[in-house]
TORDRENKOL-166741 format. One line per field, with one value per atom (N, C-alpha, C): residue number from 1; residue in three letters; z, y, x. Coordinates in Angstrom, 3 decimals. Example, Ala and Ser with C-alpha at 12.3 -4.5 7.8 and 13.67 -1.06 7.14 Angstrom:
BEGIN
num: [1:1:1:2:2:2]
residu: [ALA:ALA:ALA:SER:SER:SER]
up: [7.800:7.800:7.800:7.080:7.140:7.870]
north: [-5.690:-4.500:-3.300:-2.250:-1.060:0.030]
east: [13.190:12.300:13.200:12.850:13.670:12.900]
END
This chain:
BEGIN
num: [1:1:1:2:2:2:3:3:3:4:4:4:5:5:5:6:6:6:7:7:7:8:8:8:9:9:9:10:10:10:11:11:11:12:12:12:13:13:13:14:14:14:15:15:15:16:16:16:17:17:17:18:18:18:19:19:19:20:20:20:21:21:21:22:22:22:23:23:23:24:24:24:25:25:25:26:26:26:27:27:27:28:28:28:29:29:29:30:30:30:31:31:31:32:32:32:33:33:33:34:34:34:35:35:35:36:36:36:37:37:37:38:38:38:39:39:39:40:40:40:41:41:41:42:42:42:43:43:43:44:44:44:45:45:45:46:46:46:47:47:47:48:48:48:49:49:49:50:50:50:51:51:51:52:52:52:53:53:53:54:54:54:55:55:55:56:56:56:57:57:57:58:58:58:59:59:59:60:60:60:61:61:61:62:62:62:63:63:63:64:64:64:65:65:65:66:66:66:67:67:67:68:68:68:69:69:69:70:70:70:71:71:71:72:72:72:73:73:73:74:74:74:75:75:75:76:76:76:77:77:77:78:78:78:79:79:79]
residu: [MET:MET:MET:LYS:LYS:LYS:LEU:LEU:LEU:ARG:ARG:ARG:CYS:CYS:CYS:ARG:ARG:ARG:MET:MET:MET:ASP:ASP:ASP:GLY:GLY:GLY:LEU:LEU:LEU:ILE:ILE:ILE:VAL:VAL:VAL:PRO:PRO:PRO:ALA:ALA:ALA:ARG:ARG:ARG:VAL:VAL:VAL:GLU:GLU:GLU:SER:SER:SER:SER:SER:SER:ARG:ARG:ARG:LEU:LEU:LEU:LEU:LEU:LEU:ALA:ALA:ALA:TRP:TRP:TRP:ASP:ASP:ASP:GLY:GLY:GLY:GLU:GLU:GLU:GLU:GLU:GLU:SER:SER:SER:PHE:PHE:PHE:GLU:GLU:GLU:LEU:LEU:LEU:GLY:GLY:GLY:LYS:LYS:LYS:MET:MET:MET:GLU:GLU:GLU:ALA:ALA:ALA:SER:SER:SER:PHE:PHE:PHE:TYR:TYR:TYR:GLU:GLU:GLU:ILE:ILE:ILE:VAL:VAL:VAL:GLU:GLU:GLU:ALA:ALA:ALA:ASN:ASN:ASN:GLN:GLN:GLN:SER:SER:SER:GLU:GLU:GLU:TRP:TRP:TRP:GLN:GLN:GLN:GLU:GLU:GLU:LEU:LEU:LEU:ALA:ALA:ALA:ARG:ARG:ARG:LYS:LYS:LYS:GLY:GLY:GLY:TYR:TYR:TYR:ARG:ARG:ARG:ILE:ILE:ILE:LEU:LEU:LEU:ARG:ARG:ARG:TRP:TRP:TRP:ALA:ALA:ALA:SER:SER:SER:ASP:ASP:ASP:PHE:PHE:PHE:LYS:LYS:LYS:PRO:PRO:PRO:SER:SER:SER:LYS:LYS:LYS:PRO:PRO:PRO:THR:THR:THR:ILE:ILE:ILE:TYR:TYR:TYR:PRO:PRO:PRO:THR:THR:THR:ASN:ASN:ASN:HIS:HIS:HIS]
up: [36.231:36.601:35.809:35.681:34.975:35.884:35.899:36.676:35.731:36.118:35.328:36.195:35.648:36.339:36.301:37.453:37.514:37.007:36.858:36.387:34.861:34.160:32.699:31.959:32.681:32.052:31.493:31.675:31.163:31.875:31.103:31.663:31.578:32.719:32.790:33.403:32.898:33.561:34.857:35.836:37.139:37.801:38.773:39.588:40.895:41.887:43.184:43.138:43.477:43.591:44.961:45.724:47.128:47.829:48.331:48.994:48.183:46.919:46.074:44.989:44.626:43.494:42.334:41.285:40.114:38.957:38.214:37.021:35.867:34.662:33.472:32.558:32.091:31.063:29.892:28.950:27.888:28.453:28.230:28.736:30.101:30.581:31.883:32.994:34.087:35.245:36.290:37.117:38.222:39.406:40.591:41.812:42.217:42.573:43.088:44.599:45.267:46.716:47.145:48.402:48.880:48.720:48.884:48.687:47.203:46.379:44.928:44.356:44.979:44.501:44.567:45.373:45.454:44.145:43.269:41.966:40.901:41.287:40.351:40.799:39.855:40.163:39.445:40.008:39.439:38.331:37.136:35.985:35.787:36.007:35.826:36.788:37.441:38.361:38.659:38.992:39.441:40.969:41.539:42.987:43.736:43.298:44.032:43.948:42.821:42.694:43.659:43.729:44.630:46.084:46.399:47.776:48.151:47.204:47.450:47.674:46.907:47.118:48.538:49.004:50.363:51.411:51.224:52.182:52.255:51.128:51.079:51.453:51.832:52.322:51.278:50.118:49.053:49.046:50.223:50.335:49.793:49.594:49.097:47.632:46.894:45.496:45.438:44.560:44.412:43.099:43.051:41.818:40.844:39.582:38.546:38.329:37.846:37.585:36.499:35.636:34.573:34.881:36.177:36.591:36.031:35.625:35.223:35.824:36.404:36.962:35.831:36.040:35.050:35.633:34.756:35.198:35.690:36.634:37.098:35.949:35.984:34.998:35.247:34.218:34.341:33.572:34.286:33.682:33.226:32.017:31.553:32.383:32.537:33.255:32.280:32.488:31.652:32.452:32.019:32.703:31.895]
north: [-116.275:-114.969:-114.691:-113.423:-113.025:-112.122:-112.370:-111.571:-110.930:-109.758:-109.091:-108.892:-109.273:-109.048:-107.551:-106.960:-105.526:-105.200:-106.211:-105.980:-105.871:-106.799:-106.813:-106.714:-106.637:-106.467:-107.739:-108.884:-110.146:-110.503:-110.810:-111.220:-112.729:-113.347:-114.807:-115.235:-116.332:-116.886:-117.559:-117.558:-118.150:-118.683:-119.567:-120.058:-120.614:-120.644:-121.218:-122.697:-123.526:-124.970:-125.392:-126.002:-126.339:-125.053:-124.961:-123.721:-123.002:-123.362:-122.770:-121.894:-120.835:-120.000:-120.419:-120.949:-121.400:-120.444:-120.143:-119.299:-120.051:-119.677:-120.348:-119.359:-119.750:-119.021:-119.991:-119.892:-120.886:-122.171:-123.269:-124.566:-124.905:-124.122:-124.392:-123.640:-124.351:-123.685:-123.462:-122.464:-122.202:-121.713:-122.019:-121.605:-120.223:-119.374:-118.052:-118.101:-117.948:-117.855:-116.533:-116.424:-115.200:-113.969:-114.111:-112.961:-112.670:-113.710:-113.510:-112.802:-113.023:-112.401:-110.877:-110.331:-108.869:-108.271:-109.088:-108.619:-108.692:-109.090:-109.239:-108.397:-108.098:-107.411:-108.138:-108.042:-108.727:-107.868:-108.452:-107.744:-108.120:-109.393:-109.863:-111.014:-110.970:-112.044:-111.906:-113.027:-112.937:-112.919:-112.680:-112.516:-113.744:-114.929:-116.128:-116.333:-115.934:-116.066:-115.144:-113.874:-112.983:-113.276:-113.802:-114.214:-115.417:-116.335:-117.494:-117.046:-116.067:-115.520:-114.990:-114.255:-113.694:-114.797:-115.817:-116.927:-117.687:-117.772:-118.528:-117.672:-116.415:-115.575:-114.743:-114.567:-113.773:-112.339:-111.764:-110.400:-109.358:-109.758:-108.825:-108.465:-109.310:-109.004:-107.762:-106.850:-105.608:-105.621:-104.833:-104.679:-103.809:-104.177:-103.341:-102.121:-101.037:-99.834:-100.096:-101.071:-101.414:-102.713:-103.049:-104.265:-104.314:-105.520:-105.706:-107.008:-106.951:-108.183:-109.103:-110.385:-111.352:-112.131:-112.716:-113.532:-114.863:-115.480:-116.788:-117.805:-118.727:-119.786:-120.719:-120.995:-121.918:-123.177:-124.276:-125.560:-126.261:-126.805:-127.508:-128.747:-129.066:-130.282:-131.229:-132.483:-133.498:-134.129:-133.919:-134.481:-135.586]
east: [94.589:95.056:96.316:96.649:97.867:98.690:99.996:100.935:101.938:102.434:103.470:104.699:105.847:107.111:107.409:107.669:107.952:109.352:110.205:111.574:111.641:110.923:111.044:109.715:108.604:107.308:106.684:107.340:106.815:105.512:104.469:103.186:103.093:102.774:102.706:101.371:100.796:99.613:100.036:99.150:99.485:98.225:98.430:97.316:97.865:96.999:97.350:97.000:97.972:97.758:98.248:97.366:97.655:98.045:99.247:99.672:100.737:100.874:101.917:101.306:102.023:101.654:102.543:101.921:102.657:102.406:103.465:103.373:104.015:103.640:104.161:104.846:106.016:106.745:106.855:105.936:105.871:105.306:105.992:105.521:106.090:107.044:107.665:106.948:106.684:106.099:107.185:106.959:107.879:107.064:107.561:106.887:107.365:106.413:106.752:106.647:107.766:107.757:107.154:106.826:106.184:107.070:108.362:109.259:109.463:109.552:109.690:108.475:107.329:106.096:106.167:107.051:107.176:107.669:108.225:108.689:107.600:106.386:105.269:104.090:103.205:101.959:100.826:99.637:98.483:97.892:97.829:97.275:95.809:95.495:94.121:93.849:92.694:92.301:90.816:90.202:88.816:88.814:87.661:87.565:88.052:87.684:88.100:89.608:90.229:91.686:92.412:91.996:92.733:92.434:91.255:90.983:91.855:92.049:92.911:94.358:94.824:96.168:96.317:95.337:95.397:95.398:94.561:94.507:95.827:96.530:97.792:99.001:98.767:99.858:100.565:99.962:100.589:100.066:99.904:99.387:100.370:101.616:102.626:102.407:101.681:101.366:100.493:100.804:100.046:99.284:98.207:97.440:98.220:98.226:98.833:97.943:98.520:97.718:96.678:96.943:95.995:95.245:95.102:94.416:93.005:92.587:91.193:90.677:89.480:88.911:88.473:88.617:88.152:86.995:86.210:85.092:85.622:84.946:85.393:85.369:86.306:86.330:85.160:84.410:83.288:83.632:83.644:83.980:82.708:82.703:81.501:81.244:79.987:79.617:78.938:79.129:78.489:77.364:76.163:74.992:74.420]
END
């Protein structure tokens, strides 16, 4: 998923891990608390990502006006 900071427009990749929302600025990751998330908007996410955000209590995140849904990530399997 991708989030955009509403203060400076920076777009960062993010994902939910355990009960935390992690975002990356370059190689550094940082945790977005539920209140800090109010400064971000969702630019791109698939259905399972935004449902996970809601389950973990990040309902304060809003959709960007230019939001676009993404396809779920498909991981290759070795058979």
